[in-house]
All heavy atoms as an XYZ file, in Angstrom:
808
protein
N     187.555    202.252    145.097
C     188.038    203.330    144.285
C     187.593    204.653    144.846
O     186.857    204.738    145.827
N     188.037    205.715    144.227
C     187.674    207.041    144.712
C     186.178    207.304    144.522
O     185.558    206.790    143.607
C     188.516    207.992    143.865
C     188.921    207.215    142.658
C     188.889    205.767    143.043
N     185.605    208.124    145.397
C     184.178    208.460    145.288
C     183.973    209.284    144.017
O     184.819    210.104    143.672
C     183.738    209.254    146.510
N     182.850    209.053    143.306
C     182.618    209.846    142.089
C     182.456    211.317    142.436
O     181.850    211.673    143.432
C     181.323    209.258    141.515
C     180.737    208.382    142.578
C     181.799    208.116    143.595
N     183.050    212.133    141.604
C     182.958    213.579    141.797
C     181.640    214.077    141.196
O     181.235    213.624    140.136
C     184.135    214.289    141.098
C     185.488    213.962    141.705
C     185.602    214.493    143.128
O     185.166    215.601    143.415
N     186.166    213.693    144.011
N     180.975    215.022    141.866
C     179.750    215.566    141.254
C     180.087    216.291    139.958
O     181.175    216.850    139.817
C     179.196    216.524    142.303
C     180.294    216.739    143.294
C     181.285    215.620    143.141
N     179.158    216.255    139.021
C     179.360    216.945    137.746
C     179.449    218.445    138.000
O     178.934    218.959    138.988
C     178.199    216.630    136.805
N     180.113    219.123    137.087
C     180.229    220.579    137.219
C     178.833    221.186    137.266
O     177.971    220.835    136.484
C     181.025    221.147    136.052
N     178.629    222.106    138.180
C     177.328    222.754    138.295
C     176.379    222.016    139.219
O     175.336    222.532    139.570
N     176.694    220.790    139.587
C     175.829    220.067    140.528
C     176.132    220.605    141.914
O     176.861    221.557    142.067
C     176.071    218.576    140.423
N     175.610    219.983    142.924
C     175.838    220.502    144.264
C     174.660    221.367    144.648
O     173.537    221.047    144.320
N     174.891    222.489    145.313
C     173.773    223.321    145.743
C     172.929    223.736    144.534
O     173.447    224.023    143.460
C     174.423    224.538    146.392
C     175.818    224.114    146.715
C     176.170    223.044    145.728
N     171.624    223.747    144.738
C     170.689    224.091    143.656
C     170.959    225.520    143.197
O     171.008    226.454    143.997
C     169.253    223.942    144.170
C     168.224    224.053    143.061
O     168.547    224.600    141.992
O     167.092    223.587    143.275
N     171.117    225.703    141.887
C     171.403    227.042    141.348
C     170.282    228.023    141.658
O     170.514    229.223    141.761
C     171.617    226.949    139.838
N     169.043    227.526    141.833
C     167.923    228.422    142.110
C     167.898    228.886    143.562
O     167.141    229.788    143.901
C     166.592    227.747    141.765
C     166.387    227.457    140.275
C     165.042    226.769    140.074
C     166.472    228.729    139.455
N     168.738    228.269    144.420
C     168.776    228.702    145.818
C     169.159    230.173    145.942
O     168.793    230.837    146.904
C     169.765    227.853    146.622
C     169.180    226.505    146.990
O     167.949    226.309    146.785
O     169.936    225.634    147.445
N     169.887    230.697    144.952
C     170.291    232.103    145.000
C     169.080    233.029    144.971
O     169.159    234.173    145.398
C     171.216    232.415    143.826
N     167.935    232.536    144.457
C     166.731    233.356    144.358
C     165.955    233.387    145.658
O     164.990    234.109    145.781
C     165.810    232.827    143.246
C     166.395    233.002    141.899
C     167.094    232.083    141.186
C     166.367    234.176    141.089
N     167.501    232.597    139.997
C     167.057    233.886    139.908
C     165.828    235.438    141.254
C     167.220    234.816    138.895
C     165.986    236.364    140.233
C     166.669    236.054    139.079
N     166.341    232.585    146.616
C     165.628    232.556    147.887
C     164.491    231.548    147.844
O     164.326    230.810    146.876
N     163.694    231.506    148.914
C     162.662    230.469    149.022
C     161.426    230.726    148.155
O     160.625    229.832    147.946
C     162.288    230.517    150.509
C     162.578    231.931    150.914
C     163.774    232.354    150.096
N     161.250    231.944    147.643
C     160.045    232.239    146.872
C     160.146    231.626    145.479
O     161.209    231.666    144.857
C     159.859    233.758    146.732
C     159.602    234.416    148.083
O     158.961    233.766    148.938
O     160.060    235.551    148.279
N     159.048    231.076    144.986
C     159.083    230.508    143.637
C     159.256    231.613    142.600
O     158.858    232.756    142.808
C     157.714    229.830    143.501
C     156.844    230.511    144.499
C     157.746    230.949    145.618
N     159.890    231.248    141.507
C     160.070    232.220    140.423
C     158.737    232.440    139.719
O     157.974    231.498    139.523
C     161.091    231.697    139.413
C     162.508    231.524    139.943
C     163.394    230.889    138.861
C     163.082    232.853    140.344
N     158.430    233.675    139.318
C     157.183    233.898    138.580
C     157.263    233.238    137.211
O     158.305    233.231    136.569
C     157.100    235.418    138.466
C     158.502    235.898    138.640
C     159.193    234.886    139.527
N     156.149    232.670    136.768
C     156.124    232.045    135.450
C     156.021    233.088    134.348
O     156.447    232.863    133.232
C     154.928    231.089    135.359
C     154.980    229.884    136.299
C     153.730    229.046    136.161
C     156.214    229.054    136.016
N     155.422    234.226    134.659
C     155.255    235.296    133.682
C     155.786    236.576    134.310
O     155.746    236.733    135.522
C     153.776    235.481    133.331
C     153.145    234.248    132.766
C     152.339    233.443    133.554
C     153.384    233.874    131.454
C     151.771    232.301    133.041
C     152.821    232.725    130.932
C     152.012    231.940    131.715
N     156.237    237.512    133.481
C     156.655    238.797    134.063
C     155.487    239.421    134.817
O     154.341    239.324    134.396
C     157.027    239.637    132.839
C     157.202    238.674    131.715
C     156.383    237.468    132.041
N     155.791    240.026    135.936
C     154.731    240.617    136.744
C     154.167    241.844    136.041
O     154.910    242.681    135.534
C     155.275    241.002    138.115
C     155.758    239.821    138.955
C     156.352    240.319    140.274
C     154.633    238.846    139.229
N     152.842    241.945    135.982
C     152.167    243.074    135.361
C     151.555    243.929    136.467
O     151.095    243.407    137.471
C     151.038    242.579    134.443
C     151.513    241.675    133.321
C     152.287    242.432    132.265
O     152.011    243.588    132.014
N     153.269    241.791    131.674
N     151.507    245.242    136.268
C     150.834    246.069    137.275
C     149.346    245.747    137.285
O     148.792    245.316    136.267
C     151.088    247.500    136.790
C     151.427    247.373    135.346
C     152.032    246.017    135.149
N     148.685    245.919    138.415
C     147.248    245.649    138.465
C     146.518    246.537    137.463
O     146.915    247.674    137.217
C     146.845    246.011    139.894
C     148.090    246.258    140.644
C     149.223    246.392    139.673
N     145.469    245.997    136.872
C     144.715    246.753    135.876
C     143.787    247.727    136.580
O     143.237    247.432    137.629
C     143.937    245.782    135.003
C     144.929    244.785    134.397
C     144.387    243.941    133.322
N     144.001    244.766    132.202
C     142.961    244.485    131.446
N     142.235    243.434    131.677
N     142.647    245.259    130.446
N     143.614    248.886    135.971
C     142.749    249.904    136.559
C     141.299    249.607    136.223
O     140.993    248.846    135.298
C     143.110    251.302    136.017
O     142.792    251.339    134.622
C     144.578    251.629    136.229
N     140.402    250.239    136.951
C     138.981    250.094    136.669
C     138.641    250.555    135.263
O     137.812    249.961    134.578
N     139.300    251.619    134.801
C     139.045    252.129    133.450
C     139.444    251.102    132.397
O     138.724    250.889    131.420
C     139.805    253.455    133.231
O     139.365    254.399    134.204
C     139.567    254.003    131.839
N     140.602    250.457    132.593
C     141.042    249.433    131.635
C     140.074    248.254    131.603
O     139.743    247.740    130.529
C     142.445    248.943    131.997
C     143.527    249.971    131.751
C     144.872    249.572    132.343
O     144.908    248.892    133.389
O     145.880    249.957    131.749
N     139.625    247.834    132.780
C     138.666    246.718    132.834
C     137.349    247.103    132.185
O     136.762    246.308    131.429
C     138.445    246.289    134.286
C     139.639    245.640    134.973
C     139.354    245.447    136.457
C     139.978    244.312    134.315
N     136.864    248.320    132.446
C     135.613    248.765    131.837
C     135.744    248.823    130.316
O     134.845    248.387    129.589
C     135.212    250.132    132.390
C     133.912    250.714    131.828
C     132.732    249.788    132.088
C     133.658    252.098    132.418
N     136.871    249.324    129.818
C     137.093    249.392    128.375
C     137.065    247.995    127.759
O     136.474    247.786    126.688
C     138.419    250.092    128.065
N     137.669    247.013    128.434
C     137.646    245.636    127.931
C     136.228    245.088    127.896
O     135.838    244.403    126.952
C     138.522    244.726    128.795
C     140.000    244.854    128.468
O     140.336    245.521    127.465
O     140.812    244.293    129.219
N     135.443    245.373    128.920
C     134.057    244.885    128.963
C     133.200    245.536    127.873
O     132.398    244.862    127.226
C     133.442    245.120    130.341
C     133.974    244.202    131.386
N     133.665    242.860    131.437
C     134.820    244.421    132.429
C     134.289    242.299    132.459
N     134.999    243.213    133.066
N     133.377    246.838    127.679
C     132.626    247.525    126.618
C     133.010    246.955    125.254
O     132.145    246.664    124.421
C     132.855    249.047    126.677
C     132.285    249.738    125.440
C     132.234    249.628    127.945
N     134.314    246.770    125.023
C     134.762    246.213    123.740
C     134.196    244.812    123.526
O     133.773    244.472    122.413
C     136.291    246.195    123.682
N     134.159    244.001    124.579
C     133.600    242.646    124.452
C     132.122    242.706    124.100
O     131.642    241.946    123.250
C     133.819    241.867    125.750
N     131.390    243.609    124.729
C     129.963    243.769    124.437
C     129.753    244.211    122.989
O     128.870    243.707    122.295
C     129.367    244.789    125.405
C     127.892    244.938    125.313
S     127.097    243.506    126.032
C     125.402    244.002    125.913
N     130.578    245.143    122.525
C     130.481    245.606    121.141
C     130.770    244.455    120.180
O     130.078    244.283    119.168
C     131.442    246.791    120.899
C     131.580    247.100    119.417
C     130.956    248.017    121.650
N     131.779    243.641    120.488
C     132.103    242.503    119.617
C     130.945    241.511    119.580
O     130.606    240.988    118.503
C     133.382    241.819    120.093
S     134.870    242.804    119.798
N     130.324    241.241    120.727
C     129.150    240.347    120.749
C     128.035    240.915    119.884
O     127.398    240.182    119.119
C     128.652    240.146    122.184
S     129.720    239.139    123.210
N     127.801    242.219    119.993
C     126.748    242.856    119.201
C     127.073    242.779    117.713
O     126.186    242.547    116.886
C     126.573    244.318    119.638
N     128.342    242.963    117.354
C     128.736    242.904    115.943
C     128.547    241.494    115.388
O     128.112    241.317    114.247
C     130.183    243.368    115.783
N     128.853    240.487    116.191
C     128.670    239.098    115.750
C     127.184    238.789    115.617
O     126.744    238.166    114.638
C     129.367    238.123    116.731
C     128.960    236.680    116.466
C     130.887    238.280    116.630
N     126.384    239.243    116.584
C     124.952    238.925    116.592
C     124.163    239.669    115.527
O     123.219    239.122    114.971
C     124.342    239.261    117.957
C     124.565    238.158    118.969
O     125.131    237.121    118.603
O     124.158    238.346    120.129
N     124.506    240.928    115.259
C     123.617    241.740    114.418
C     124.240    242.198    113.109
O     123.517    242.665    112.237
C     123.134    242.989    115.183
O     124.222    243.890    115.374
C     122.527    242.621    116.519
N     125.552    242.095    112.950
C     126.185    242.643    111.742
C     126.953    241.588    110.955
O     127.694    241.923    110.039
C     127.115    243.794    112.116
N     126.806    240.309    111.324
C     127.477    239.257    110.570
C     128.984    239.217    110.751
O     129.690    238.619    109.949
N     129.491    239.850    111.810
C     130.929    239.785    112.085
C     131.265    238.392    112.623
O     130.372    237.604    112.939
C     131.322    240.856    113.097
N     132.544    238.101    112.711
C     132.979    236.793    113.199
C     134.162    236.978    114.152
O     134.969    237.883    113.951
C     133.396    235.903    112.022
N     134.234    236.115    115.157
C     135.416    236.169    116.022
C     136.616    235.578    115.289
O     136.474    234.653    114.501
C     135.021    235.314    117.233
C     133.964    234.393    116.716
C     133.279    235.101    115.590
N     137.773    236.159    115.541
C     138.997    235.649    114.944
C     140.103    235.622    115.967
O     139.913    236.027    117.112
N     141.249    235.124    115.556
C     142.400    235.063    116.454
C     143.630    235.487    115.670
O     143.947    234.895    114.636
C     142.566    233.642    116.990
C     143.592    233.449    118.081
C     143.224    234.264    119.322
C     143.701    231.982    118.452
N     144.275    236.529    116.133
C     145.506    237.013    115.526
C     146.664    236.417    116.317
O     146.668    236.492    117.546
C     145.542    238.541    115.577
C     146.768    239.102    114.902
O     147.820    239.168    115.572
O     146.682    239.452    113.716
N     147.626    235.834    115.640
C     148.679    235.112    116.355
C     149.566    236.035    117.179
O     150.211    235.592    118.119
C     149.490    234.247    115.410
C     150.376    234.992    114.473
C     150.014    235.582    113.309
C     151.771    235.213    114.624
N     151.099    236.173    112.728
C     152.198    235.957    113.502
C     152.710    234.869    115.587
C     153.512    236.356    113.330
C     154.027    235.265    115.409
C     154.414    235.997    114.291
N     149.581    237.329    116.875
C     150.353    238.261    117.696
C     149.492    238.976    118.726
O     149.893    239.147    119.862
C     151.018    239.322    116.810
C     152.310    238.921    116.124
C     152.814    240.064    115.256
C     153.368    238.526    117.124
N     148.305    239.402    118.312
C     147.494    240.272    119.158
C     146.384    239.561    119.907
O     145.690    240.178    120.695
C     146.890    241.403    118.320
C     147.964    242.292    117.720
O     149.011    242.450    118.365
O     147.754    242.815    116.618
N     146.165    238.289    119.641
C     145.114    237.565    120.346
C     143.773    237.705    119.649
O     143.704    237.736    118.421
N     142.693    237.818    120.434
C     141.351    237.861    119.836
C     141.199    239.034    118.870
O     141.740    240.113    119.091
C     140.423    238.027    121.047
C     141.219    237.562    122.216
C     142.657    237.855    121.895
N     140.480    238.778    117.794
C     140.265    239.814    116.781
C     138.819    239.737    116.313
O     138.179    238.690    116.402
C     141.211    239.601    115.602
N     138.315    240.857    115.820
C     136.974    240.911    115.261
C     137.103    240.997    113.746
O     137.810    241.858    113.224
C     136.230    242.140    115.799
C     134.793    242.306    115.316
C     133.909    241.191    115.874
C     134.244    243.661    115.712
N     136.422    240.089    113.052
C     136.458    240.071    111.597
C     135.121    240.580    111.073
O     134.066    240.069    111.432
C     136.700    238.653    111.085
C     137.962    237.955    111.615
C     138.036    236.526    111.096
C     139.211    238.732    111.238
N     135.177    241.607    110.236
C     133.986    242.158    109.601
C     134.205    242.031    108.099
O     135.184    242.557    107.564
C     133.758    243.629    110.003
C     132.545    244.197    109.295
C     133.596    243.745    111.520
N     133.299    241.311    107.440
C     133.456    241.018    106.003
C     134.818    240.383    105.725
O     135.461    240.700    104.724
C     133.271    242.290    105.163
C     131.863    242.852    105.279
O     130.903    242.057    105.409
O     131.715    244.090    105.247
N     135.251    239.512    106.631
C     136.509    238.800    106.445
C     137.755    239.608    106.738
O     138.856    239.091    106.652
N     137.606    240.875    107.088
C     138.755    241.742    107.374
C     138.833    242.023    108.865
O     137.828    242.284    109.509
C     138.626    243.078    106.629
C     138.650    242.947    105.116
C     140.018    242.535    104.595
O     141.030    242.994    105.165
O     140.070    241.756    103.632
N     140.065    242.006    109.384
C     140.270    242.289    110.810
C     140.039    243.771    111.074
O     140.585    244.630    110.390
C     141.697    241.906    111.191
C     142.028    242.136    112.634
C     143.393    241.522    112.937
N     143.729    241.767    114.317
C     144.496    242.787    114.720
N     145.026    243.605    113.853
N     144.748    242.949    115.997
N     139.212    244.066    112.090
C     138.971    245.453    112.500
C     139.807    245.731    113.737
O     139.548    245.184    114.800
C     137.487    245.674    112.825
C     136.557    245.582    111.654
C     136.770    246.672    110.621
N     136.557    248.014    111.098
C     135.586    248.821    110.664
N     134.733    248.411    109.754
N     135.484    250.034    111.139
N     140.789    246.569    113.591
C     141.664    246.899    114.717
C     141.382    248.306    115.235
O     142.166    248.844    116.009
C     143.127    246.770    114.290
N     140.261    248.896    114.803
C     140.001    250.295    115.121
C     138.932    250.483    116.196
O     138.364    251.560    116.319
C     139.590    251.041    113.851
C     138.355    250.435    113.183
O     137.974    249.305    113.525
O     137.786    251.107    112.301
N     138.679    249.455    116.994
C     137.638    249.555    118.016
C     138.134    250.238    119.291
O     137.366    250.901    119.980
C     137.081    248.161    118.335
C     136.019    248.064    119.418
C     134.814    248.943    119.086
C     135.591    246.613    119.610
N     139.407    250.104    119.611
C     139.917    250.611    120.894
C     139.720    252.121    121.041
O     139.332    252.594    122.112
C     141.390    250.250    121.051
N     139.970    252.879    119.994
C     139.893    254.342    120.099
C     138.479    254.822    120.431
O     138.307    255.610    121.368
C     140.433    255.000    118.812
O     141.798    254.607    118.661
C     140.353    256.510    118.896
N     137.428    254.378    119.704
C     136.090    254.842    120.083
C     135.644    254.333    121.454
O     134.918    255.033    122.171
C     135.179    254.340    118.969
C     135.956    253.341    118.205
C     137.402    253.616    118.452
N     136.086    253.137    121.845
C     135.742    252.639    123.183
C     136.382    253.527    124.246
O     135.742    253.899    125.233
C     136.157    251.162    123.357
C     136.135    250.740    124.815
C     135.243    250.254    122.538
N     137.645    253.895    124.051
C     138.315    254.761    125.026
C     137.684    256.147    125.072
O     137.624    256.762    126.129
C     139.814    254.859    124.721
C     140.611    253.592    125.032
C     142.068    253.764    124.633
C     140.490    253.198    126.498
N     137.192    256.638    123.922
C     136.494    257.935    123.934
C     135.272    257.867    124.841
O     134.980    258.814    125.572
C     136.060    258.320    122.515
O     137.173    258.613    121.723
N     134.568    256.752    124.798
C     133.385    256.588    125.651
C     133.787    256.442    127.117
O     133.279    257.153    127.987
C     132.575    255.372    125.206
C     131.395    255.003    126.110
C     130.330    256.096    126.073
C     130.803    253.672    125.699
N     134.709    255.533    127.390
C     135.043    255.193    128.775
C     135.827    256.309    129.469
O     135.549    256.641    130.617
C     135.839    253.865    128.807
C     136.394    253.583    130.191
C     134.950    252.713    128.349
N     136.799    256.893    128.778
C     137.652    257.892    129.427
C     137.087    259.307    129.342
O     137.255    260.096    130.257
C     139.056    257.861    128.805
C     139.805    256.576    129.133
C     141.214    256.561    128.567
O     141.542    257.421    127.717
O     141.984    255.667    128.972
N     136.426    259.636    128.220
C     135.975    261.007    128.011
C     134.458    261.166    128.109
O     133.955    262.285    128.052
C     136.429    261.517    126.634
C     137.943    261.407    126.447
O     138.659    261.541    127.456
O     138.382    261.169    125.316
N     133.723    260.043    128.179
C     132.272    260.118    128.220
C     131.659    260.538    126.892
O     130.516    260.999    126.852
N     132.412    260.393    125.798
C     131.934    260.807    124.479
C     131.484    259.573    123.688
O     132.328    258.801    123.217
C     133.058    261.534    123.737
C     132.632    262.022    122.361
O     131.441    261.869    121.995
O     133.495    262.561    121.644
N     130.168    259.390    123.510
C     129.683    258.190    122.815
C     129.703    258.307    121.295
O     129.541    257.300    120.602
C     128.238    258.070    123.309
C     127.822    259.487    123.542
C     129.068    260.192    124.035
N     129.913    259.496    120.747
C     129.762    259.686    119.304
C     130.718    258.842    118.451
O     130.281    258.240    117.464
C     129.876    261.167    118.941
C     128.680    261.966    119.472
O     127.606    261.352    119.717
O     128.815    263.185    119.641
N     132.023    258.757    118.789
C     132.895    257.913    117.954
C     132.453    256.445    117.943
O     132.486    255.800    116.891
C     134.285    258.073    118.593
C     134.230    259.396    119.287
C     132.808    259.530    119.773
N     132.009    255.930    119.083
C     131.569    254.539    119.124
C     130.261    254.365    118.355
O     130.089    253.382    117.634
C     131.422    254.050    120.565
C     131.066    252.571    120.732
C     132.071    251.673    120.010
C     130.989    252.195    122.201
N     129.358    255.328    118.469
C     128.115    255.256    117.688
C     128.424    255.226    116.193
O     127.814    254.466    115.441
C     127.212    256.444    118.014
C     126.493    256.300    119.319
C     125.437    257.397    119.486
N     124.759    257.231    120.752
C     124.554    258.207    121.622
N     124.970    259.433    121.354
N     123.924    257.970    122.748
N     129.360    256.054    115.757
C     129.746    256.076    114.340
C     130.352    254.736    113.923
O     130.058    254.215    112.845
C     130.753    257.195    114.071
O     130.173    258.450    114.342
N     131.197    254.177    114.779
C     131.825    252.882    114.487
C     130.758    251.801    114.358
O     130.788    250.999    113.418
C     132.826    252.542    115.598
C     133.688    251.360    115.294
C     134.940    251.381    114.757
C     133.374    249.985    115.514
N     135.416    250.098    114.624
C     134.478    249.221    115.085
C     132.271    249.307    116.027
C     134.513    247.835    115.149
C     132.298    247.921    116.086
C     133.398    247.195    115.665
N     129.806    251.781    115.294
C     128.736    250.780    115.257
C     127.925    250.908    113.963
O     127.592    249.900    113.319
C     127.820    250.934    116.474
C     128.455    250.592    117.827
C     127.559    251.073    118.965
C     128.740    249.118    117.949
N     127.612    252.140    113.566
C     126.837    252.363    112.349
C     127.625    251.918    111.118
O     127.072    251.291    110.203
C     126.451    253.832    112.245
N     128.926    252.218    111.106
C     129.768    251.849    109.967
C     129.838    250.333    109.781
O     129.794    249.818    108.672
C     131.169    252.419    110.170
C     132.150    252.068    109.063
C     133.568    252.517    109.388
O     133.720    253.512    110.124
O     134.499    251.869    108.918
N     129.930    249.612    110.908
C     130.024    248.152    110.855
C     128.652    247.530    110.570
O     128.564    246.420    110.059
C     130.636    247.621    112.170
C     130.544    246.116    112.287
C     132.088    248.065    112.277
N     127.591    248.262    110.907
C     126.248    247.740    110.678
C     125.632    247.090    111.895
O     124.691    246.292    111.781
N     126.148    247.425    113.083
C     125.576    246.882    114.321
C     124.240    247.562    114.572
O     124.135    248.782    114.534
C     126.535    247.105    115.512
C     125.885    246.665    116.812
C     127.833    246.360    115.291
N     123.228    246.757    114.817
C     121.892    247.293    115.061
C     121.653    247.376    116.556
O     121.726    246.384    117.267
C     120.850    246.383    114.417
C     120.933    246.422    112.904
C     119.942    245.525    112.257
N     118.591    245.742    112.833
C     117.577    244.951    112.543
N     117.716    243.915    111.755
N     116.392    245.190    113.081
N     121.331    248.580    117.034
C     121.120    248.774    118.458
C     119.727    248.353    118.914
O     119.461    248.294    120.110
C     121.360    250.248    118.826
O     120.438    251.074    118.129
N     118.852    248.041    117.967
C     117.480    247.648    118.340
C     117.343    246.157    118.579
O     116.286    245.673    118.898
C     116.489    248.084    117.251
C     116.791    247.435    115.900
O     117.962    247.065    115.661
O     115.862    247.305    115.094
N     118.440    245.408    118.448
C     118.401    243.968    118.639
C     119.094    243.597    119.956
O     120.119    244.169    120.293
C     119.160    243.261    117.499
C     118.641    243.554    116.101
C     117.592    242.577    115.618
N     117.982    241.194    115.723
C     118.602    240.516    114.759
N     118.938    241.119    113.632
N     118.896    239.250    114.936
N     118.518    242.642    120.688
C     119.196    242.223    121.927
C     120.494    241.479    121.599
O     120.618    240.889    120.536
C     118.185    241.282    122.594
C     117.293    240.831    121.498
C     117.276    241.930    120.468
N     121.439    241.567    122.524
C     122.748    240.920    122.333
C     122.812    239.681    123.196
O     122.521    239.726    124.384
C     123.886    241.892    122.696
C     125.230    241.195    122.613
C     123.852    243.103    121.797
N     123.190    238.562    122.592
C     123.414    237.323    123.346
C     124.841    237.322    123.854
O     125.749    237.623    123.113
C     123.198    236.103    122.457
C     121.772    235.952    121.975
C     121.687    234.862    120.929
N     122.529    235.238    119.802
C     123.155    234.356    119.032
N     123.046    233.062    119.258
N     123.904    234.748    118.025
N     125.017    236.984    125.101
C     126.358    236.988    125.685
C     126.914    235.585    125.832
O     127.877    235.365    126.536
C     126.338    237.683    127.041
C     125.940    239.156    126.997
C     125.887    239.733    128.401
C     126.895    239.947    126.137
N     126.323    234.636    125.143
C     126.775    233.247    125.245
C     127.618    232.905    124.056
O     127.310    233.264    122.958
C     125.591    232.280    125.341
C     126.076    230.909    125.737
C     124.566    232.780    126.321
């Protein structure tokens, strides 16, 4: 009998049009700047201090990812004082935030 015909769309691989390079699994992001990385590290340190000394708890927001819970409420206001410190060299907003949350600066912070 006649040879079976390939199904529609079969034949050459449809991805061949993209060339030999593999497709990225995630959209490409621009490299992060040193300032952005420093801000993330400072925020992480502040969150560790809040958990260790002020009874805060780590949380997870399904849209935004990691979250800091203080008295059961999500605190989304940490980025602004951290950026004031990292970008402008102004520690006062972060000091006020730490005092408001109850973070004690006289206690060592565990990073584990």
